[in-house]
C-alpha positions in Angstrom: 0.1 0.0 0.1 2.9 2.3 0.9 4.5 1.6 -2.4 1.3 2.4 -4.4 1.0 5.8 -2.5 4.5 6.5 -3.4 4.1 5.7 -7.1 0.9 7.7 -7.1 2.6 10.8 -5.5 5.6 10.4 -8.0 3.1 10.3 -10.9 1.4 13.5 -9.5 4.9 15.1 -9.2 5.8 14.2 -12.7 2.4 15.5 -14.0 3.3 19.0 -12.3 6.8 19.2 -13.3 6.5 18.1 -17.1 4.2 21.2 -18.1 6.8 23.5 -16.2 9.6 22.1 -18.1 8.1 22.3 -21.4 7.3 26.1 -20.7 10.9 26.4 -19.8 11.9 24.7 -23.1 9.8 27.1 -25.1 11.0 30.2 -23.3 14.8 28.9 -23.6 14.3 28.6 -27.4 12.6 32.1 -27.8 14.9 33.9 -25.5 18.0 32.0 -24.9 19.7 32.9 -21.7 22.4 31.0 -19.7 20.1 30.6 -16.7 17.2 29.3 -18.9 19.6 26.9 -20.6 20.7 25.6 -17.3 17.3 25.0 -16.1 16.4 23.4 -19.5 19.3 21.0 -19.2 18.3 20.2 -15.6 14.9 19.5 -16.7 15.8 17.1 -19.4 18.0 15.2 -17.1 15.1 14.9 -14.5 12.7 13.5 -17.3 15.3 11.0 -18.6 16.1 9.8 -15.1 12.3 9.3 -14.3 12.1 7.3 -17.5 15.2 5.3 -16.8 13.8 4.5 -13.3 10.4 3.3 -14.6 12.0 1.1 -17.4 15.2 -0.2 -15.3 14.3 -3.8 -15.8 13.5 -3.4 -19.6 17.0 -1.7 -19.9 18.8 -4.6 -18.2 16.9 -7.1 -20.4 18.1 -5.2 -23.5 21.6 -4.8 -22.3 21.7 -8.6 -21.6 20.4 -9.5 -25.0 22.9 -7.3 -26.7 25.6 -8.7 -24.7 24.5 -12.3 -25.5 24.1 -11.5 -29.3 27.7 -10.0 -29.3 29.1 -13.0 -27.6 27.3 -15.3 -30.1 28.3 -13.3 -33.3 32.1 -13.5 -32.0 31.8 -17.2 -31.5 30.3 -17.6 -34.9 32.9 -15.5 -36.4 36.0 -16.9 -34.8 36.6 -19.7 -37.4 36.4 -17.2 -40.3 38.6 -14.9 -38.6 41.1 -17.4 -37.7 41.2 -18.6 -41.5 41.8 -14.9 -42.5 44.5 -14.3 -40.0 46.0 -17.7 -40.9 46.4 -16.4 -44.5 48.1 -13.1 -43.6 50.2 -13.8 -40.6 54.1 -13.3 -41.3 55.8 -16.8 -42.1 58.5 -15.8 -39.5 55.9 -15.5 -36.7 54.5 -19.1 -37.5 58.1 -20.7 -37.7 59.1 -18.9 -34.6 56.2 -20.1 -32.8 56.4 -23.7 -33.9 60.2 -23.5 -32.8 59.0 -22.4 -29.3 56.4 -25.3 -29.1 58.9 -27.9 -30.4 61.3 -26.7 -27.6 58.7 -27.1 -25.0 57.7 -30.6 -26.3 61.5 -31.7 -26.3 61.9 -30.4 -22.6 58.7 -32.3 -21.5 57.4 -34.8 -23.8 60.0 -35.9 -26.5 63.6 -37.0 -26.3 66.1 -38.1 -28.9 65.1 -41.0 -31.3 66.5 -44.5 -30.7 65.6 -45.4 -34.3 68.6 -46.1 -36.6 69.6 -43.3 -39.0 69.3 -45.7 -41.8 65.7 -46.5 -41.0 65.1 -42.7 -40.5 66.5 -41.8 -43.9 64.7 -44.7 -45.6 61.3 -43.4 -44.5 62.4 -39.8 -45.4 63.3 -40.9 -48.8 60.3 -43.0 -49.4 58.0 -40.2 -48.4 59.9 -37.5 -50.5 59.5 -39.5 -53.6 55.7 -39.6 -53.5 53.7 -37.2 -55.9 51.9 -34.6 -54.0 48.0 -34.6 -53.8 46.2 -32.6 -56.7 45.4 -30.1 -53.9 49.0 -29.3 -53.5 51.7 -30.0 -50.8 53.1 -27.6 -48.1 56.6 -27.4 -47.3 57.5 -30.1 -44.5 60.4 -31.9 -42.6 60.2 -35.2 -40.9 61.8 -35.0 -37.3 62.3 -38.3 -35.6 61.9 -38.4 -31.7 61.2 -40.6 -28.8 57.8 -40.0 -27.0 57.8 -40.2 -23.1 54.2 -40.4 -23.1 52.5 -43.5 -24.4 50.2 -43.4 -27.4 51.6 -40.0 -28.9 53.0 -41.3 -32.1 52.6 -38.4 -34.8 52.5 -34.6 -34.6 52.7 -31.7 -36.8 53.5 -28.0 -36.1 52.4 -25.4 -38.4 55.9 -24.4 -39.1 56.0 -27.6 -41.3 57.5 -30.1 -38.8 56.0 -33.5 -38.7 57.2 -35.5 -35.6 57.6 -39.2 -36.2 58.1 -41.0 -32.9 59.7 -44.3 -32.3 56.5 -45.7 -30.9 54.8 -44.9 -34.2 57.4 -47.0 -36.2 56.8 -49.9 -33.8 53.1 -49.7 -33.8 52.7 -49.4 -37.4 55.7 -51.5 -39.0 54.1 -51.7 -42.5 55.9 -49.2 -44.7 53.0 -48.5 -47.0 50.8 -47.7 -44.0 53.3 -45.4 -42.5 53.3 -43.5 -45.8 49.4 -43.4 -45.5 49.5 -41.9 -42.1 52.3 -39.5 -43.1 50.1 -38.3 -45.8 47.3 -37.6 -43.1 49.6 -35.5 -41.3 50.6 -33.5 -44.5 46.9 -32.9 -44.9 46.6 -31.2 -41.5 49.7 -29.0 -42.5 48.1 -28.3 -46.1 44.7 -27.1 -44.4 46.8 -25.5 -41.5 44.6 -27.0 -38.8 47.2 -26.6 -36.1 47.6 -22.9 -37.0 43.9 -22.2 -37.3 43.2 -23.8 -34.1 45.9 -21.9 -32.3 44.6 -18.7 -33.5 41.0 -19.5 -32.4 42.4 -20.4 -29.0 44.2 -17.1 -28.6 42.4 -14.8 -31.1 42.0 -11.7 -28.8 45.6 -11.6 -27.6 47.0 -12.4 -31.0 45.0 -9.7 -32.7 46.0 -7.2 -29.8 49.6 -7.9 -30.5 49.4 -7.9 -34.2 47.7 -4.5 -34.0 50.4 -3.2 -31.8 53.0 -4.5 -34.1 54.6 -6.6 -31.4 56.2 -9.5 -33.4 57.5 -11.0 -29.9 54.1 -10.9 -28.3 52.4 -12.1 -31.4 54.6 -15.2 -31.6 54.2 -15.7 -27.9 50.4 -15.5 -28.4 50.6 -18.2 -31.3 52.8 -20.6 -29.2 50.4 -20.3 -26.3 47.5 -21.0 -28.5 49.2 -24.1 -29.9 49.5 -25.5 -26.4 45.8 -26.4 -26.0 45.0 -26.7 -29.6 43.1 -29.9 -30.5 41.7 -31.1 -33.9 37.9 -31.3 -34.3 36.4 -34.2 -35.8 36.0 -32.4 -39.3 39.5 -31.4 -39.3 40.6 -35.1 -39.1 38.1 -36.3 -41.6 39.4 -33.5 -44.0 43.1 -34.7 -43.5 41.9 -38.4 -44.1 40.4 -37.2 -47.4 43.6 -35.5 -48.3 45.6 -38.7 -47.6 43.2 -40.7 -49.8 43.8 -38.3 -52.6 47.5 -38.5 -52.2 47.5 -42.2 -52.1 45.5 -42.4 -55.5 47.8 -39.9 -57.1 50.7 -42.3 -56.3 48.7 -45.5 -57.5 48.4 -46.6 -54.0 45.1 -48.2 -52.6 43.2 -45.8 -50.3 42.5 -49.0 -48.3 46.0 -48.3 -46.8 44.4 -45.6 -44.7 41.6 -48.1 -43.3 44.3 -50.7 -42.5 46.7 -48.1 -40.9 43.9 -46.7 -38.6 42.7 -50.0 -37.7 46.3 -51.3 -36.9 47.4 -48.1 -35.0 44.4 -48.0 -32.5 44.1 -45.7 -30.6 44.4 -43.2 -33.7 47.8 -41.8 -34.1 47.2 -38.2 -35.1 47.5 -35.6 -32.3 47.6 -31.9 -32.0 50.7 -30.0 -30.8 49.2 -30.0 -27.2 51.7 -31.4 -24.7 48.7 -32.7 -22.5 46.2 -34.0 -25.1 45.4 -37.6 -25.1 45.3 -39.4 -28.5 42.1 -38.9 -30.4 39.9 -42.0 -29.4 36.5 -43.3 -28.8 34.5 -46.0 -30.4 31.7 -43.9 -32.1 34.3 -41.5 -33.4 36.4 -44.3 -34.8 33.3 -45.8 -36.5 32.4 -42.5 -38.0 36.0 -42.1 -39.4 36.0 -45.5 -40.9 32.7 -45.1 -42.5 33.8 -41.8 -44.1 36.8 -43.4 -45.5 34.8 -46.4 -46.8 32.4 -44.0 -48.7 35.5 -42.6 -50.5 36.7 -45.9 -51.9 
């Protein structure tokens, strides 16, 4: 009851003040005077404050809706922005960030390979003589390392490094299947999956550093984005399709990919993350096999 009386009194006060304020406006426009202008300005503020008070809930709802819409639009735009930035980033930044991540991996996850140099050179030569896929092939180099974490067998970095572990060579002894899975890693490099994921994970800091023209901060932001980077299902299937295309270009059976994936369970392709477990769960594996079978 008290609230209703207060609202009634406030309404009467507004009804008394508003005609007076309108009169002040008319007088101010007809005979501008500093005092009249001051009163007019004060009157507008009182009126606006009254409106804001009566519509505070609506204003809050509109503000929250705008914030939600902005957040959603940024989320939807991020992949496109990441792809655009991946096209325009200086190559020196990409290479330097890859070197930083490689150094971190070698300090925590990787050690010197125990595979003989002859075996390393043989795989390098076999892969180097393969005809690129019709889509094209990015620059790359094979690095042989021993993984201190079980299950991590192949990795690639946006600078072009494909890390081949001793565990990979033992788990997938067939040389043709080894080539098939290396084609898959080359597909990740071709589509720049790791780089795009790194940009998405650290888009704000990377854009800020690039806008300020700081190459050091930009490289650091890229390297930080690579740490948690993870491949989506679409990225892995896209790399699979690239591998099939490259196998066909070399007269090899696309079934090599099927055999290699089945023999290397859990799947061997990983992101540059130092903490990510290999991609694996039964439904995902079935989807990947089904997609490959449709390509045959």
